[in-house]
C-alpha positions as CSV (number, residue, x, y, z in Angstrom):
1,M,0.1,-0.2,0.1
2,V,3.2,2.4,0.6
3,L,4.6,2.6,-3.1
4,R,0.9,2.2,-4.3
5,K,1.0,5.6,-2.2
6,L,4.3,6.7,-3.1
7,L,3.9,6.0,-7.0
8,A,0.4,8.0,-7.0
9,A,2.1,10.9,-4.8
10,C,4.6,10.7,-7.9
11,V,2.0,11.2,-10.6
12,G,0.5,13.7,-8.6
13,A,3.3,15.6,-8.5
14,G,4.9,15.0,-11.9
15,V,1.1,16.3,-13.7
16,L,1.7,19.6,-11.2
17,A,5.6,19.7,-12.1
18,I,5.5,20.1,-15.9
19,P,3.7,23.3,-16.3
20,L,6.1,25.0,-13.1
21,G,9.4,22.7,-14.9
22,A,8.2,25.6,-18.0
23,L,9.4,28.6,-16.1
24,W,12.6,27.7,-15.9
25,V,13.3,25.1,-19.2
26,D,12.0,26.1,-22.4
27,G,11.1,23.1,-23.7
28,R,8.4,24.5,-26.7
29,L,8.1,22.7,-29.7
30,A,8.3,24.5,-32.8
31,F,5.6,23.4,-35.1
32,G,5.3,26.6,-36.8
33,P,2.0,27.5,-38.0
34,L,0.1,25.9,-35.0
35,P,0.1,27.7,-32.2
36,W,-3.8,28.4,-32.6
37,L,-3.6,24.7,-31.6
38,G,-1.9,25.3,-28.7
39,Y,-4.4,28.0,-27.5
40,V,-7.8,25.9,-28.0
41,L,-6.5,23.3,-25.8
42,L,-5.6,25.8,-23.2
43,G,-9.2,27.4,-23.9
44,V,-10.9,23.8,-23.8
45,G,-9.0,22.9,-21.2
46,A,-9.4,26.4,-19.3
47,L,-13.4,26.3,-19.3
48,A,-13.7,22.6,-18.1
49,S,-10.6,23.4,-15.0
50,L,-13.2,26.8,-14.8
51,T,-16.7,24.6,-15.2
52,N,-15.3,21.6,-12.6
53,F,-14.2,24.8,-9.6
54,Y,-17.8,26.1,-10.4
55,L,-19.6,22.7,-9.8
56,S,-17.1,21.8,-6.7
57,F,-17.2,24.7,-4.5
58,L,-19.4,28.1,-5.7
59,R,-22.5,26.3,-7.5
60,R,-24.3,25.2,-3.8
61,P,-23.7,28.1,-1.7
62,L,-25.0,30.4,-4.8
63,F,-27.9,28.0,-4.9
64,L,-29.2,28.4,-1.4
65,R,-28.2,31.8,-1.2
66,R,-30.6,32.5,-3.9
67,G,-32.9,31.0,-1.3
68,G,-33.2,27.3,-2.7
69,S,-33.2,24.6,-0.2
70,A,-30.4,22.1,1.1
71,S,-33.3,19.3,0.2
72,A,-33.7,20.5,-2.9
73,Y,-30.1,20.6,-4.1
74,R,-28.9,19.0,-6.8
75,H,-25.1,17.7,-7.1
76,I,-24.0,17.7,-10.8
77,S,-20.8,16.1,-11.8
78,G,-18.4,17.5,-13.3
79,L,-15.7,16.8,-16.4
80,P,-13.7,14.3,-15.4
81,L,-9.6,14.7,-16.9
82,V,-10.5,17.2,-19.4
83,G,-9.5,20.0,-18.0
84,M,-5.8,18.5,-18.3
85,V,-5.6,19.2,-21.8
86,V,-4.0,22.8,-20.7
87,L,-1.2,20.3,-20.6
88,L,-1.1,19.1,-24.1
89,G,-1.4,23.5,-25.1
90,L,1.3,24.3,-23.1
91,P,4.5,23.1,-25.3
92,L,2.1,24.6,-28.0
93,V,2.0,28.4,-27.4
94,P,5.2,30.7,-27.0
95,A,6.7,30.7,-23.8
96,S,6.2,32.7,-21.1
97,P,5.7,32.7,-17.7
98,A,2.1,33.8,-17.8
99,W,1.1,30.4,-19.8
100,S,2.8,28.6,-17.2
101,L,1.7,29.6,-14.3
102,G,-1.5,30.1,-15.7
103,T,-1.6,26.3,-16.8
104,L,-0.5,25.6,-13.1
105,F,-3.4,27.7,-11.6
106,L,-5.9,25.7,-14.1
107,L,-4.6,21.8,-12.6
108,L,-4.8,23.2,-9.6
109,I,-8.6,24.8,-9.2
110,D,-9.6,21.9,-11.4
111,T,-11.4,19.2,-9.0
112,G,-11.1,17.0,-12.0
113,N,-7.6,15.8,-12.4
114,L,-5.2,13.5,-11.3
115,P,-3.9,15.6,-8.1
116,W,-7.5,15.5,-6.9
117,F,-8.6,12.4,-7.1
118,I,-5.4,11.3,-5.3
119,V,-6.1,13.9,-2.9
120,A,-9.6,12.5,-2.3
121,V,-9.1,9.0,-2.8
122,W,-6.0,9.2,-0.4
123,K,-7.4,7.7,2.6
124,D,-9.6,5.1,1.6
125,D,-7.8,2.2,2.5
126,S,-9.9,-0.1,-0.1
127,F,-8.9,1.6,-2.6
128,W,-5.1,1.3,-2.6
129,G,-6.0,-2.5,-1.8
130,A,-5.4,-3.0,1.6
């Protein structure tokens, strides 16, 4: 179980290390006329990340504030793993700390990606086979 958790922690940290590493190492791909694809992937990933954040943290308080009752509230699931396409778009856009930090921010707030999944199941022994 310890080895599995260590591997999961490495995967989660690795996902977050990609945009952090892009701050210091310029590993951008020279695709010529394809930066537009990077912008599209970043846009789709940003939309999914912001949607997941809204559904996880903002939707219920806003519903209750507008006069809805807790018993009438229905949870809606987000878009798992879709927000991670920002990692595919990052190497395609021009090198910039703003793109790297923006990607890191989107990964941190997106509750449907791998690091949040690992956080959610960390204490569940049935998941780890213990």
